[in-house]
C-alpha positions in Angstrom: -12.4 -0.1 -0.6 -15.1 -3.1 0.4 -12.4 -6.6 0.3 -10.2 -4.4 3.0 -9.9 -7.0 5.8 -11.2 -4.7 9.0 -7.6 -4.4 11.2 -7.4 -3.4 14.6 -5.8 0.5 14.1 -6.2 2.7 11.3 -2.9 3.0 10.2 -3.2 -0.7 9.2 -6.6 -0.1 7.3 -5.4 2.5 5.5 -1.4 0.5 4.6 -4.5 -2.6 3.8 -6.5 0.1 1.7 -3.9 1.0 -0.7 -2.7 -2.4 -1.4 -5.9 -2.9 -2.4 -6.1 0.0 -4.5 -2.7 -0.6 -6.4 -3.6 -4.5 -6.3 -6.6 -3.5 -8.1 -4.5 -1.4 -11.2 -2.3 -4.9 -11.4 1.1 -5.1 -11.3 4.2 -3.2 -13.2 2.8 0.1 -12.1 4.6 3.5 -11.1 4.9 4.2 -7.3 2.0 5.9 -5.9 2.4 8.5 -2.9 -0.5 9.1 -0.9 -1.2 11.5 2.2 -3.0 10.2 5.3 -5.9 12.7 6.1 -7.7 11.9 9.8 -11.8 11.6 8.2 -12.9 13.2 11.3 -11.1 16.8 10.7 -11.6 16.1 6.8 -15.7 16.3 7.6 -15.1 19.3 9.6 -12.8 21.0 7.9 -14.1 20.1 3.9 -17.5 18.6 4.4 -17.8 18.8 0.6 -14.8 16.4 0.0 -16.2 14.2 3.2 -19.3 13.7 1.4 -17.9 12.9 -1.9 -15.4 10.6 -0.2 -18.6 9.1 1.8 -17.1 10.1 4.8 -20.1 12.6 5.8 -21.6 9.7 8.7 -20.4 10.9 11.8 -20.0 7.2 12.4 -16.7 7.1 9.8 -15.1 9.8 11.7 -12.7 7.8 13.1 -9.7 6.6 10.6 -7.8 7.9 7.7 -8.1 8.2 4.1 -5.3 8.2 1.8 -5.7 10.5 -1.2 -3.5 10.2 -3.8 -1.0 12.4 -4.9 0.6 13.6 -8.3 2.4 11.0 -10.4 6.2 11.0 -9.1 8.5 12.2 -12.0 9.8 9.4 -14.3 13.8 9.1 -14.0 13.9 10.9 -10.4 15.5 8.6 -7.9 13.0 8.0 -5.0 15.2 9.1 -2.9 15.5 12.0 -4.2 11.9 13.1 -4.6 11.0 12.2 -1.4 13.6 14.7 0.0 11.8 17.4 -2.0 8.5 16.9 -0.4 7.0 18.9 2.4 3.3 18.6 3.8 0.8 21.0 5.4 0.0 20.7 8.6 -3.6 18.7 7.3 -1.8 15.4 6.2 -1.3 13.4 9.3 1.0 11.1 7.3 1.4 9.5 4.1 2.0 6.4 2.3 4.1 4.8 -1.0 3.3 1.9 -2.7 6.6 0.9 -5.0 6.9 -2.3 -6.7 11.1 -4.0 -6.7 12.8 -7.1 -6.8 14.0 -9.0 -3.7 16.3 -12.0 -3.3 15.9 -14.3 -0.7 18.3 -14.2 2.5 19.6 -17.1 1.0 20.9 -15.6 -1.9 22.9 -13.0 -0.2 26.0 -14.9 -0.6 26.2 -15.1 -3.7 25.9 -11.3 -4.6 29.0 -9.8 -6.6 30.9 -7.2 -5.1 31.8 -3.4 -6.8 28.6 -3.3 -8.8 27.1 -0.6 -10.0 23.3 0.0 -9.2 22.4 -0.4 -12.5 25.0 -3.5 -12.9 23.0 -4.8 -9.4 19.8 -4.2 -10.3 20.1 -6.3 -14.0 22.0 -9.1 -11.7 19.0 -9.1 -9.5 16.7 -8.8 -12.4 18.2 -12.1 -14.1 18.6 -14.0 -10.6 16.3 -17.3 -10.9 15.2 -16.9 -6.9 14.5 -12.7 -7.7 11.0 -12.3 -6.1 8.5 -9.3 -7.7 7.1 -7.8 -4.3 4.9 -4.3 -3.6 6.0 -2.9 -0.5 3.0 0.0 0.7 4.8 1.6 3.4 2.9 4.5 5.8 4.3 6.9 8.5 2.7 9.1 10.8 3.9 12.4 11.8 4.3 11.0 15.2 6.3 8.1 13.9 4.1 5.7 13.7 4.4 3.4 10.9 3.0 0.3 9.2 3.6 -2.0 6.2 2.3 -4.3 3.7 4.3 -6.7 1.7 2.7 -8.5 -1.4 4.5 -10.9 -3.8 3.4 -11.3 -6.9 3.6 -14.7 -6.8 0.7 -15.4 -3.9 -1.2 -12.2 -5.5 -3.7 -12.7 -2.7 -5.2 -9.9 -0.1 -5.0 -13.0 2.2 -1.2 -13.5 1.4 -0.1 -9.9 2.6 2.7 -9.5 5.1 1.9 -6.6 7.7 3.8 -5.4 9.8 5.5 -1.9 11.1 9.4 -2.8 10.8 8.8 -5.1 7.1 10.6 -1.9 5.1 12.7 0.3 7.6 14.8 2.2 5.0 11.9 3.7 3.0 9.5 4.3 6.2 12.8 6.3 7.4 12.8 8.3 4.3 9.0 8.8 4.4 9.3 9.7 8.0 12.0 12.1 6.9 9.2 14.3 4.7 7.8 15.8 8.2 11.2 16.9 9.2 11.0 19.9 10.2 13.8 22.2 9.3 
C-alpha cells in the first residue's frame, strides 16, 4: 500500500496499511479480520506466497503482513465471533477493522438509562452529535497493541489518529483470541 506513512514500528505500519485498505473500500463496510504474519518467517516458510506478496526481496523481511480472513458471519455479535477464533502458531498477531457510531464525551450525560442495546444503538444513531468512525485495532501474541481511528467527516490519511490505548475493549477481545486454554 503505497500511501501508508512510514511508522517507526511494524505493528503501527500494519495498522495503517489495514486502515488504508479499508479506506479504499469506502464506508459502510462489514467488519474485517486479519491475521498478522512476520515477513521473515513468511519468506522462509512460504516462499511462493512471499513472492506473490512481493516479499521475496531480503530487504523486505522486517515487518508484518496482514492477511484478510474469511468474512465475519452476518448477524453474529462480534464478541461471540471473536470467542470462537484460535490462531495457528505462524500467526504472530491479528487485527480487526470495524465501523461504529460514537458520541463525544459531552453527550454522555444525556444518554438515557435502562435502554436495551438495540434501543441505545437507535438513540445514538439519531443523536445530532454522533460521529461515524472506522477503528482498526491490532494485537500481537505478546500483548503489544496499536490502533487507528478515522472519522468519516475527516476521511483523510493525514487525519487518522493512532495509539495503543484508543480502543481498549476491542484490543482485549482480540488479545483473548490468543489465550491458551
